C-alpha positions as CSV (number, residue, x, y, z in Angstrom):
1,M,-29.9,20.9,1.8
2,I,-30.4,17.7,-0.2
3,G,-30.8,14.3,1.4
4,G,-29.7,15.6,4.8
5,M,-26.4,17.0,3.6
6,R,-25.3,20.4,4.7
7,T,-22.6,22.7,3.4
8,Q,-20.4,25.5,4.7
9,P,-18.7,28.4,2.8
10,N,-15.6,27.7,0.9
11,E,-13.1,30.3,2.1
12,Q,-11.5,30.4,-1.4
13,R,-8.1,31.5,-0.1
14,C,-6.3,29.9,-3.1
15,G,-6.8,29.7,-6.8
16,S,-8.1,26.2,-7.0
17,M,-8.7,23.4,-4.5
18,I,-9.7,19.7,-4.8
19,E,-11.5,18.4,-1.7
20,Q,-11.7,14.7,-0.9
21,H,-13.5,13.1,2.0
22,E,-12.8,9.5,3.1
23,L,-15.2,7.8,5.4
24,D,-15.6,4.4,6.8
25,I,-18.8,2.7,5.7
26,P,-20.7,0.9,8.5
27,P,-22.3,-2.5,7.9
28,C,-25.5,-1.5,6.1
29,C,-27.2,-4.8,5.4
30,P,-29.0,-6.2,8.5
31,V,-28.9,-9.7,7.1
32,T,-25.3,-10.1,5.7
33,K,-23.7,-7.3,7.8
34,N,-22.1,-6.1,4.5
35,P,-20.0,-4.2,3.9
36,Q,-17.4,-5.4,6.4
37,Q,-15.0,-3.4,8.5
38,G,-12.4,-1.6,6.4
39,S,-14.8,-0.6,3.7
40,V,-14.4,3.1,2.8
41,I,-16.0,5.6,0.5
42,K,-14.2,8.6,-1.0
43,I,-16.0,11.7,-2.2
44,K,-13.9,14.0,-4.4
45,Y,-14.8,17.3,-6.0
46,R,-13.5,20.7,-6.9
47,P,-15.6,23.1,-4.7
48,R,-16.9,26.5,-5.8
49,K,-18.7,28.5,-3.2
50,T,-19.4,25.7,-0.7
51,I,-17.9,22.5,0.8
52,L,-19.5,19.6,2.5
53,E,-20.0,19.9,6.2
54,V,-18.0,17.0,7.7
55,Q,-20.1,16.0,10.7
56,E,-23.4,16.1,8.7
57,L,-21.7,14.0,6.0
58,E,-20.8,11.3,8.6
59,K,-24.5,11.3,9.7
60,Y,-25.7,11.1,6.2
61,I,-23.5,8.0,5.4
62,H,-24.9,6.3,8.5
63,E,-28.5,6.8,7.2
64,Y,-27.8,3.9,4.8
65,V,-27.7,1.4,7.7
66,G,-30.7,-0.9,7.1
67,G,-31.5,0.9,3.8
68,R,-32.3,4.5,3.0
69,L,-35.6,5.3,1.3
70,D,-35.8,3.0,-1.8
71,V,-32.0,2.2,-1.8
72,R,-31.2,-1.4,-0.8
73,S,-28.0,-2.1,-2.7
74,M,-24.4,-0.9,-2.3
75,E,-24.3,0.1,-5.9
76,G,-27.5,2.2,-5.4
77,M,-26.0,3.7,-2.2
78,V,-22.8,4.8,-4.0
79,Q,-24.8,6.2,-6.9
80,N,-27.2,8.0,-4.6
81,I,-24.4,9.5,-2.5
82,A,-22.7,10.8,-5.6
83,Q,-25.8,12.4,-7.0
84,D,-26.8,14.0,-3.6
85,C,-23.3,15.4,-3.3
86,A,-23.4,16.8,-6.8
87,K,-26.8,18.4,-6.3
88,T,-25.9,19.8,-3.0
89,L,-22.6,21.3,-4.1
90,G,-23.6,22.2,-7.7
91,V,-20.4,20.6,-9.1
92,K,-19.3,17.3,-10.6
93,V,-18.5,14.7,-7.9
94,K,-16.5,11.5,-8.1
95,V,-17.3,8.8,-5.5
96,T,-15.3,5.7,-5.1
97,A,-16.1,2.9,-2.7
98,K,-13.9,0.0,-1.7
99,L,-16.0,-2.6,-0.1
100,F,-15.1,-5.8,1.8
101,L,-17.9,-8.3,1.6
102,I,-18.8,-11.7,2.9
103,P,-18.2,-14.2,1.4
104,K,-14.5,-13.3,0.8
105,Q,-15.0,-10.7,-1.9
106,R,-13.8,-7.2,-2.6
107,M,-15.8,-4.8,-4.7
108,K,-14.7,-1.4,-6.0
109,L,-17.4,1.0,-7.2
110,Q,-16.8,4.3,-8.9
111,C,-19.5,6.8,-9.8
112,I,-19.4,10.3,-11.3
113,A,-22.4,12.6,-10.9
114,W,-23.3,16.0,-12.1
115,P,-25.7,18.5,-10.6
């Protein structure tokens, strides 16, 4: 378990699978309340022996509300999530975040991480 993430066995009932999780990102910054409602993060990977456990993943994302450890930026959050997922799963992971920000901005971040 890395960074509070948990896995479960991949049943491997087919030759190959691509898994993608899409989660809402809560307002993380206590000052600006960014990112705003509608912001999402997508975590995509080709699993081997394990897959991310859905409920623990939701809890993990919410740990970034108010900052998590030394992470205080949305860029740092996306990079950290990608790296934690890659280390946990032992596979390459692509994370994409679409963020709605005050004042009237949109930001798209994409990060690829390896174990």
